[in-house]
C-alpha positions in Angstrom: 12.4 -41.7 -17.0 10.8 -40.7 -13.3 7.8 -39.1 -12.4 8.4 -34.9 -13.8 7.4 -31.8 -12.3 5.4 -29.7 -14.3 3.5 -26.6 -14.1 0.7 -25.6 -16.3 0.6 -21.8 -16.3 -3.1 -19.9 -17.0 -4.9 -16.2 -17.0 -6.0 -15.4 -13.4 -9.3 -16.7 -12.5 -8.6 -19.4 -14.6 -7.0 -21.9 -12.5 -9.9 -24.1 -11.6 -10.8 -24.7 -14.6 -7.3 -26.1 -15.7 -7.3 -28.1 -12.5 -10.3 -29.6 -13.9 -9.0 -30.7 -17.3 -5.5 -31.9 -16.1 -7.5 -34.7 -13.6 -10.0 -35.1 -17.0 -6.4 -36.2 -18.3 -5.3 -38.1 -15.3 -3.2 -35.7 -13.6 -3.5 -34.9 -9.9 -3.0 -30.9 -9.1 -0.3 -30.9 -6.8 -0.6 -27.2 -5.6 -2.4 -24.1 -7.3 -1.3 -20.5 -7.2 -2.1 -17.2 -8.9 -1.5 -18.1 -12.7 -0.1 -21.9 -12.2 -0.9 -25.3 -11.6 1.7 -27.9 -10.1 1.4 -31.5 -10.9 3.3 -34.5 -12.1 3.5 -36.9 -14.7 5.7 -39.1 -17.0 7.5 -37.8 -19.9 4.0 -38.7 -22.0 2.2 -35.9 -19.8 4.3 -33.0 -21.9 3.1 -34.3 -24.9 -0.7 -34.9 -24.1 -1.3 -31.9 -22.2 0.1 -29.7 -24.5 -1.9 -31.6 -27.1 -5.3 -31.6 -24.9 -5.4 -28.4 -22.6 -8.2 -26.1 -23.9 -7.8 -22.8 -21.1 -3.8 -23.5 -20.2 -1.6 -21.0 -21.8 1.6 -23.0 -21.8 3.6 -26.3 -19.9 7.0 -25.7 -18.1 9.4 -28.6 -16.8 9.7 -27.7 -13.7 13.9 -27.6 -12.7 14.0 -26.2 -9.4 11.9 -24.3 -6.5 13.9 -22.7 -3.8 14.0 -19.6 -1.9 16.5 -16.8 -2.1 17.1 -13.2 -1.2 19.9 -11.9 -2.9 22.3 -12.8 -6.3 24.7 -15.1 -4.5 22.1 -17.5 -3.2 20.4 -17.3 -6.4 23.1 -18.4 -8.4 25.1 -20.6 -5.9 21.5 -23.1 -6.1 21.0 -22.5 -9.7 24.7 -23.7 -10.5 23.6 -26.6 -8.1 20.7 -28.2 -10.4 20.7 -31.0 -12.8 20.7 -28.7 -16.3 22.8 -30.9 -18.0 20.3 -33.8 -17.6 18.4 -31.6 -20.0 20.5 -29.2 -22.0 22.7 -30.5 -24.8 26.4 -29.6 -25.3 25.2 -27.4 -28.4 21.2 -26.6 -27.5 20.1 -23.2 -27.0 19.2 -21.9 -23.5 17.7 -18.3 -23.8 16.4 -17.3 -20.5 13.2 -14.8 -19.4 12.4 -13.8 -16.0 10.0 -12.3 -13.6 10.3 -10.8 -10.3 7.4 -9.7 -8.0 7.3 -8.1 -4.5 11.1 -9.7 -3.7 14.3 -8.9 -2.3 15.7 -9.2 -5.5 14.6 -6.5 -7.2 15.7 -6.5 -10.9 14.6 -9.0 -14.0 17.1 -8.2 -16.1 19.7 -8.5 -13.5 18.1 -11.6 -12.3 18.0 -13.1 -15.9 21.6 -12.3 -16.5 22.7 -14.1 -13.1 20.3 -17.2 -14.2 22.3 -17.5 -17.5 25.2 -17.0 -15.8 24.9 -19.9 -13.6 23.6 -22.3 -16.3 26.5 -21.8 -18.0 28.6 -22.4 -15.1 26.9 -25.6 -14.1 27.3 -26.7 -18.3 31.0 -25.4 -18.6 31.9 -27.7 -15.6 30.1 -30.8 -17.0 30.7 -30.6 -20.7 34.1 -28.7 -20.2 33.7 -26.5 -22.2 34.2 -22.7 -21.9 31.7 -21.4 -24.8 28.5 -22.9 -26.1 27.4 -22.3 -29.7 23.7 -22.6 -28.7 22.7 -24.0 -31.9 20.5 -27.1 -31.5 17.0 -27.4 -29.9 15.6 -24.6 -28.1 15.3 -24.9 -24.0 13.8 -21.7 -22.8 14.4 -21.2 -19.3 12.1 -19.0 -17.4 12.8 -17.6 -13.6 10.0 -16.6 -11.5 10.5 -14.9 -8.4 7.3 -14.2 -6.3 8.0 -13.1 -2.8 11.5 -14.6 -2.3 10.2 -17.9 -3.9 12.2 -19.0 -7.0 10.5 -21.5 -10.1 12.9 -22.3 -12.5 11.3 -24.0 -15.2 11.9 -24.9 -18.7 9.4 -24.1 -21.1 8.0 -27.0 -23.3 5.7 -25.3 -25.1 6.7 -22.4 -27.5 4.4 -20.3 -29.0 1.3 -19.8 -26.3 -1.2 -22.6 -26.3 -4.1 -20.1 -27.8 -1.9 -20.9 -31.2 -4.2 -23.3 -32.1 -3.2 -22.7 -36.0 -6.9 -21.7 -37.0 -7.6 -18.0 -36.6 -5.7 -16.1 -39.7 -8.4 -13.1 -39.0 -8.9 -12.1 -35.7 -11.4 -9.2 -36.0 -11.5 -6.0 -34.1 -11.7 -7.1 -30.4 -10.3 -10.5 -30.8 -11.0 -13.3 -27.7 -8.4 -15.6 -26.7 -9.1 -18.7 -27.5 -7.9 -20.5 -24.4 -10.4 -17.7 -22.6 -13.3 -18.5 -24.9 -12.6 -22.3 -24.1 -12.7 -21.5 -20.3 -15.9 -19.5 -21.1 -17.7 -22.1 -22.7 -16.3 -25.0 -19.8 -17.6 -22.7 -16.8 -21.1 -22.3 -18.8 -21.5 -26.0 -17.8 -22.2 -26.7 -21.6 -22.7 -30.0 -23.2 -23.0 -31.3 -26.3 -26.1 -31.7 -27.5 -27.8 -28.4 -25.9 -28.0 -25.2 -28.3 -25.3 -22.9 -27.6 -25.3 -19.3 -29.4 -22.3 -16.5 -29.0 -24.9 -13.6 -30.3 -21.8 -11.2 -30.7 -19.6 -13.6 -32.0 -16.9 -11.8 -33.9 -14.4 -13.9 -35.8 -16.2 -16.6 -34.2 -13.4 -17.7 -31.1 -16.6 -19.2 -28.7 -18.5 -20.8 -30.9 -15.8 -22.6 -32.7 -14.3 -23.7 -29.3 -17.5 -25.0 -28.6 -17.6 -27.0 -32.0 -14.0 -28.7 -30.7 -15.2 -29.6 -27.2 -18.4 -31.3 -28.5 -16.5 -33.2 -30.9 -13.4 -33.9 -28.8 -10.9 -32.3 -31.1 -7.6 -32.0 -29.3 -7.0 -27.8 -29.6 -3.4 -28.8 -30.4 -3.5 -31.6 -32.5 -2.7 -29.1 -36.1 0.5 -27.8 -34.3 4.2 -27.8 -33.3 5.8 -27.6 -29.8 9.2 -26.9 -28.8 10.0 -29.7 -26.6 9.0 -31.9 -29.8 12.8 -31.4 -30.5 14.2 -32.6 -27.3 16.2 -35.7 -27.1 14.9 -36.7 -23.9 11.1 -36.9 -25.0 10.9 -40.0 -26.9 9.1 -39.5 -30.2 6.6 -41.9 -29.8 5.3 -40.3 -26.8 4.5 -37.5 -29.9 3.0 -39.8 -31.9 1.1 -41.7 -29.2 -0.9 -38.2 -28.2 -1.4 -37.8 -31.7 -3.3 -41.3 -32.2 -5.3 -40.6 -29.2 -6.3 -37.3 -30.6 -7.3 -38.7 -33.7 -8.9 -42.4 -32.4 -11.1 -39.7 -30.0 -12.2 -36.9 -32.1 -16.1 -37.4 -33.3 -17.0 -37.0 -37.5 -19.9 -34.7 -36.2 -20.6 -32.0 -33.5 -24.0 -33.3 -31.8 -26.8 -30.6 -31.4 -26.1 -26.7 -33.0 -23.9 -24.3 -31.9 -24.6 -20.8 -33.4 -23.1 -17.3 -34.0 -24.2 -14.0 -35.3 -23.1 -10.6 -35.6 -24.1 -7.4 -36.7 -20.7 -7.4 -38.7 -21.2 -9.2 -42.3 -17.0 -9.0 -42.4 -16.9 -10.6 -38.9 -18.9 -13.6 -39.8 -16.7 -14.0 -43.0 -14.0 -14.2 -41.0 -15.9 -16.6 -38.8 -16.4 -18.8 -41.7 -13.1 -19.1 -42.5 -11.9 -19.6 -39.1 -14.4 -22.2 -38.7 -13.0 -24.1 -41.7 -9.3 -23.6 -40.6 -10.3 -25.5 -36.8 -12.2 -28.5 -39.2 -15.6 -27.5 -37.8 -16.9 -25.3 -40.5 -19.5 -28.3 -41.1 -20.3 -28.1 -37.4 -21.9 -24.7 -37.2 -24.3 -22.0 -38.1 -23.2 -18.1 -38.7 -25.4 -15.5 -39.1 -25.5 -11.4 -39.8 -28.1 -9.9 -37.7 -28.6 -8.1 -34.3 -28.3 -10.0 -31.3 -31.8 -9.0 -30.4 -33.0 -11.0 -33.2 -31.4 -14.3 -31.1 -33.6 -17.3 -31.9 -36.1 -17.6 -29.5 -38.2 -20.7 -30.2 -35.6 -23.0 -28.4 -36.0 -24.5 -24.7 -33.1 -24.9 -22.4 -30.7 -23.0 -24.6 -26.9 -21.3 -23.7 -26.1 -17.9 -24.7 -22.5 -17.2 -24.1 -21.0 -13.7 -25.5 -18.5 -11.1 -25.1 -20.2 -7.9 -26.4 -18.7 -4.5 -26.5 -17.1 -3.0 -23.6 -17.9 0.8 -24.4 -14.3 1.6 -23.5 -14.8 5.4 -25.5 -17.1 7.7 -24.0 -19.1 8.3 -27.2 -20.2 4.2 -27.1 -21.6 4.4 -23.4 -25.0 5.4 -24.0 -25.2 2.5 -27.0 -24.1 0.0 -24.5 -26.5 0.7 -21.9 -29.1 0.2 -23.9 -27.6 -2.7 -25.2 -27.7 -4.3 -21.6 -31.2 -3.1 -21.1 -32.0 -4.9 -24.6 -30.1 -8.1 -23.4 -32.0 -8.0 -20.0 -35.6 -7.5 -21.7 -34.7 -10.4 -23.9 -33.1 -12.7 -21.3 -36.6 -12.5 -19.2 -38.4 -13.7 -22.3 -36.6 -16.7 -22.5 -37.3 -18.4 -19.0 -35.4 -21.9 -19.7 -32.1 -20.3 -20.9 -28.6 -19.7 -19.2 -26.8 -16.4 -20.2 -23.1 -16.1 -19.3 -21.7 -12.4 -20.2 -17.9 -11.5 -20.5 -17.8 -7.7 -20.1 -15.5 -4.9 -18.3 -18.7 -2.4 -18.6 -19.7 -1.0 -15.0 -23.1 -1.1 -13.7 -23.8 -4.2 -16.0 -25.9 -5.8 -13.4 -28.0 -2.9 -12.9 -28.5 -2.6 -16.7 -29.1 -5.8 -17.5 -31.8 -5.8 -15.0 -31.0 -9.0 -12.9 -28.2 -10.0 -10.4 -25.9 -12.9 -11.7 -26.3 -15.8 -9.8 -22.4 -16.0 -9.7 -19.7 -13.6 -11.1 -16.2 -14.3 -11.9 -13.0 -12.0 -11.9 -11.2 -12.7 -15.5 -8.8 -10.8 -17.2 -9.2 -10.4 -21.3 -5.8 -9.5 -21.9 -5.3 -6.7 -19.8 -8.7 -5.6 -19.3 -10.0 -6.6 -16.2 -13.7 -8.2 -16.4 -16.4 -9.8 -14.7 -17.9 -13.3 -16.3 -21.6 -13.3 -15.2 -23.7 -15.9 -15.1 -27.3 -16.4 -15.0 -28.2 -20.3 -14.4 -31.4 -21.3 -16.3 -33.1 -24.7 -14.7 -31.8 -27.8 -16.2 -33.6 -29.9 -19.0 -35.4 -32.5 -18.0 -34.1 -35.9 -18.4 -36.3 -36.7 -21.3 -35.9 -33.3 -23.2 -35.0 -34.3 -26.9 -31.9 -32.1 -27.9 -32.0 -33.5 -31.3 -35.6 -32.3 -32.1 -34.3 -29.0 -30.9 -31.9 -28.6 -33.3 -34.1 -28.7 -36.2 -35.4 -25.5 -35.3 -35.6 -23.4 -38.7 -35.2 -20.2 -37.3 -31.0 -19.6 -37.2 -30.3 -20.7 -40.5 -26.5 -19.5 -41.6 -26.1 -16.6 -43.7 -23.2 -14.8 -45.2 
C-alpha cells in the first residue's frame, strides 16, 4: 500500500510538541493548523503513532480534503471518494461532524449528508441497498472550517489520553496528554531531578517517568484500527515489539510528587503502579513549601489550584507569593506553572521568561516558564538523586 495521508489532532497550543514527536518517530509534518498536524506514512505509521505519541489526542486517516459551500457540493464530492478501499460491505461507519465559520452551518445536517453520500457510494460499489454495519468500526469525521472540508476515518478509538493506568483521577484531573506536553515543554532530561509539588493523582510524575524509561504510552491498550483488514496484524506486532525493545528497566535519576491531600497520594501510588512506574517514583504527603531545597538544577512542574471560587482567591494569592519566595531561594532551578489564575506573575513576583497559551479541558490557561541555568557538563545527577529529604510517605 502506498503512503497514507494522516492527521494528528491535539489540543490548541500543543501543535509544535506533537510535530516534534512525529519527527522523532521519523514522520515529517506536511502542514500545521490549529489543533492538527498533517503528515504521511506507510500503514505501519498508524500503529506506531498511536503507540508512541504522548501529547496527541488521536490519529485520523485522511480520505478527502476539498472546498464546499453548499450541501450539493458536499454530497457530490464525498460520493466520489473511494470509501470502499477501507469500508467493507458489513463494516460500521458512524459519522460525526463539526462546522465552524462556514457557508454550511448545520453540523447535524452535515452529519446526515455525509452518511447519505457514503451510503450512495457503497451501494454502487457493493450493489447493496442496505448495510448491516455489524463489522469493524470506521468512524468518519467531517470537519468544515471556512468552507474547507477535511474527511477522516478515526484510527484510535477512545482518545490517546486513555493510557489505561488512571483508575483514580482526583478532583481536578489533568489529562495525560497535557501532562506529557508540560514535561516536554520543560525540556526535562532523564537524570535531572523533577518534582510536582501539587501532584494530585500523580499524572505529571507518571508521564515523566514513562518518558524517562521510554515506555510507549499506548502499549497496554487497544485501538480501533487493530480490527481493520487493511492494516496487517504484523504491523501491530512490530509496533508492540518495538515498544518492548526500547523500554528501559529503570528510570535514570529521580522524579517525585507531593500533595497536601493524603487521599490524592494514595491514588497517585495506585496509578503509578498501574502504569508500571511505581518503583521509579517517590510520592509524599506535604505542603508545597516543604519541597526539597537541598538539590541543584531541579525542575518543578506544577498545575496548582486556580482559585476559581471567590472564597479561594486569597488562598491562591498567598500560595503564589509563597511559591515566588521559594523559587527565589532555588537559584539553579527551573519552574513551570500551568494556571488560569489572573495576575500570577505579579503575585509570584517575577515575569516569566516564556508564556504559552494552553487549555486544560475547556479552561484557558497560561503555562509560565521560568528558565534556570543549564547544569554544567560535569554535574553528577546520580549523586544528587541520593539526597534523603524527599523520602516517600503515604
